C-alpha positions in Angstrom: 4.7 -7.6 32.1 1.6 -9.9 31.8 -0.6 -10.1 28.8 -3.5 -8.4 30.6 -1.4 -5.5 31.9 0.0 -5.0 28.4 -3.6 -5.1 27.0 -4.8 -2.5 29.5 -1.9 -0.3 28.6 -2.7 -0.5 24.9 -6.4 0.2 25.3 -5.8 3.5 27.1 -6.1 6.2 24.4 -6.5 9.9 24.9 -9.5 11.5 23.2 -7.1 13.7 21.2 -4.7 11.0 20.2 -5.5 11.2 16.5 -2.4 9.2 15.6 -3.4 6.3 17.8 -6.9 6.5 16.4 -5.7 6.2 12.8 -3.6 3.2 13.8 -6.6 1.5 15.4 -9.0 2.3 12.5 -6.3 1.3 10.0 -5.9 -2.1 11.7 -9.6 -2.8 11.8 -10.1 -1.7 8.2 -7.3 -3.9 6.9 -8.7 -6.9 8.8 -12.2 -6.4 7.4 -10.8 -6.0 3.9 -8.8 -9.2 4.2 -11.8 -11.2 5.4 -13.8 -9.8 2.5 -11.2 -10.7 -0.2 -10.4 -14.1 1.1 -14.1 -15.1 1.5 -15.0 -13.9 -2.0 -12.2 -15.8 -3.8 -14.2 -18.9 -4.8 -16.9 -16.8 -6.5 -14.6 -16.0 -9.4 -13.0 -17.7 -12.4 -9.7 -19.4 -11.6 -7.7 -16.9 -13.6 -8.7 -14.1 -11.2 -8.5 -15.9 -7.9 -4.7 -15.3 -7.5 -5.3 -11.6 -8.0 -8.0 -11.6 -5.2 -5.7 -13.7 -3.0 -2.9 -11.2 -3.4 -5.3 -8.4 -2.6 -6.2 -10.2 0.6 -2.6 -10.9 1.5 -1.7 -7.2 1.1 -4.4 -6.1 3.5 -3.7 -9.0 5.9 0.0 -8.3 6.1 -0.8 -4.6 6.7 -3.4 -5.5 9.4 -0.8 -7.6 11.3 1.8 -4.7 11.1 -0.8 -2.2 12.1 -1.6 -4.3 15.2 2.0 -4.1 16.2 2.4 -0.4 15.3 -0.7 0.5 17.3 0.8 -1.2 20.3 4.2 0.4 19.7 2.7 3.9 19.5 0.6 3.3 22.6 3.7 2.3 24.6 6.3 4.6 23.2 4.4 7.5 21.6 6.8 7.6 18.7 6.6 6.7 15.1 7.1 2.9 14.4 9.3 3.5 11.4 10.9 0.1 11.4 7.6 -1.8 11.5 6.1 0.5 8.8 8.9 -0.2 6.4 8.8 -3.9 7.0 5.1 -3.7 6.1 5.8 -1.7 2.9 8.7 -3.9 1.8 6.2 -6.8 1.7 3.0 -5.1 0.6 4.2 -2.6 -2.0 5.9 -5.2 -4.3 2.7 -7.2 -4.0 0.8 -4.2 -5.2 3.2 -4.1 -8.2 2.5 -7.8 -8.8 -1.2 -7.0 -9.2 -0.4 -5.1 -12.4 1.3 -8.3 -13.8 -1.6 -10.5 -12.7 -4.3 -8.5 -14.3 -2.2 -8.1 -17.5 -1.4 -11.7 -18.0 -4.5 -12.1 -20.1 -2.8 -9.7 -22.6 0.5 -11.7 -22.5 2.4 -9.8 -19.8 5.8 -11.4 -19.1 7.4 -11.9 -15.8 10.1 -9.4 -16.6 7.4 -6.7 -16.2 6.6 -8.0 -12.7 10.3 -8.2 -11.7 11.1 -4.7 -13.0 8.3 -3.2 -11.0 9.2 -5.2 -7.9 12.9 -4.1 -8.2 11.9 -0.4 -8.6 9.6 -0.6 -5.6 12.3 -2.1 -3.4 14.7 0.6 -4.4 12.0 3.2 -3.7 11.4 1.8 -0.2 15.0 1.0 0.8 16.2 4.5 -0.1 13.2 6.0 1.7 14.1 4.1 4.8 17.7 5.2 4.7 16.5 8.8 4.5 13.9 8.5 7.2 15.7 6.3 9.7 19.4 5.9 9.0 20.9 9.0 7.2 18.5 11.7 8.3 21.0 14.5 7.6 20.8 13.5 3.9 17.1 12.8 3.9 16.5 15.0 0.9 19.0 13.0 -1.2 17.6 9.6 -0.3 14.1 11.0 -0.9 15.2 12.1 -4.3 16.5 8.7 -5.2 13.3 7.1 -3.9 11.3 9.6 -5.9 13.2 8.7 -9.1 12.3 5.0 -8.7 8.7 6.0 -8.1 8.5 8.0 -11.3 10.0 5.2 -13.3 7.2 3.0 -12.0 4.7 5.7 -13.0 6.2 5.9 -16.5 6.1 2.1 -17.0 2.4 1.8 -16.1 1.2 5.0 -17.6 3.2 5.2 -20.9 5.4 2.0 -21.1 4.9 -1.7 -21.7 2.2 -2.0 -19.1 0.0 0.5 -20.8 0.4 -1.2 -24.2 -0.6 -4.5 -22.7 -3.7 -3.0 -21.0 -4.8 -1.4 -24.3 -4.4 -4.7 -26.0 -6.6 -6.4 -23.4 -9.2 -3.6 -23.5 -12.5 -3.8 -21.7 -12.6 -4.4 -17.9 -8.8 -5.0 -17.8 -8.0 -1.6 -19.4 -10.4 0.1 -17.0 -8.9 -1.6 -14.0 -5.4 -0.8 -15.1 -6.2 2.9 -15.5 -7.7 3.0 -12.1 -4.7 1.4 -10.5 -2.5 3.8 -12.4 -4.4 6.7 -10.8 -3.9 5.1 -7.4 -0.1 5.0 -8.0 0.0 8.5 -9.3 -2.3 10.2 -6.8 -2.6 7.8 -3.9 1.1 7.0 -3.6 1.9 10.7 -3.8 0.5 11.0 -0.3 3.7 9.3 1.0 6.2 12.0 0.0 4.1 14.4 2.1 4.5 12.2 5.1 8.2 11.8 4.4 8.8 15.5 4.2 6.7 16.1 7.3 8.9 13.7 9.3 12.4 14.4 8.0 14.8 17.4 8.0 15.7 19.1 4.8 15.2 22.2 2.6 11.5 21.6 2.7 11.3 22.0 6.5 8.4 24.2 7.5 6.3 23.4 4.5 4.5 20.6 6.2 5.3 21.4 9.9 1.5 21.3 10.7 1.1 17.7 9.4 1.7 14.5 11.3 3.8 12.0 9.5 2.0 8.9 10.9 -1.5 10.2 10.3 -0.6 10.9 6.6 1.0 7.4 6.2 -2.0 5.7 7.9 -4.5 7.4 5.7 -2.4 6.7 2.6 -2.1 3.0 3.5 -5.9 2.6 4.0 -6.7 4.3 0.8 -4.2 2.6 -1.4 -4.1 -1.0 -0.1 -7.8 -1.4 0.3 -8.5 0.6 -2.8 -6.1 -1.5 -4.9 -7.9 -4.6 -3.7 -11.4 -3.2 -4.5 -10.3 -2.3 -8.0 -9.0 -5.9 -8.6 -12.2 -7.2 -7.0 -14.4 -5.1 -9.4 -12.3 -6.4 -12.3 -12.9 -10.0 -11.2 -16.7 -9.3 -10.9 -16.9 -7.8 -14.4 -14.7 -10.4 -16.0 -16.3 -13.4 -14.3 -19.9 -12.3 -14.7 -20.3 -12.6 -10.9 -23.5 -11.4 -9.3 -25.1 -11.5 -5.9 -27.4 -14.3 -7.2 -24.3 -16.6 -7.3 -23.2 -15.8 -3.8 
């Protein structure tokens, strides 16, 4: 199949294909966010540039995967589960890294970063097992994934990460609290998608919801939102204004 024939296949989208629409919009939104973060890096103090860079990498990786997932959906009209989890296994740990990066000013140690990364990988691997490999035991793998998620929530809301944020105070504490809300509320969108797309005792609860639409909306909110929180922190901490642009 030639490049042009494949392109024509991808561009055909039914007016009621809401899943395809969210893949397309998600891809464009992630690309725009990446350009915004990358182009703004040099406006900030050096200590915040890595945080902005990571924000751009998160949305850039997601944009590339959404490009593939959009094409996969257009050709096969089925959920691109594998591509989605490859995206998450790269971007979610990077979102955890953001906590460490903004808390370095308060003396955060790398052990905090590695603990959050480890828990996020457990959360994602077990989620993939339940959604794609051991679907008959999806509820069990979802439970394990949920436990890892709640440990992350505990660490950032009540554990060592919270203490570091309180020690830092000011803009860092404000940004940390906002990121915590993203994890608590924004990441809670994903279990809805998981239960909408897997069998279990919860079948029927979310039968009217589409798994991919939920995941796509969740990705856009969380990945771009995370980056904007970090961007706002860098603005406040660096004293950046439009006059310096």
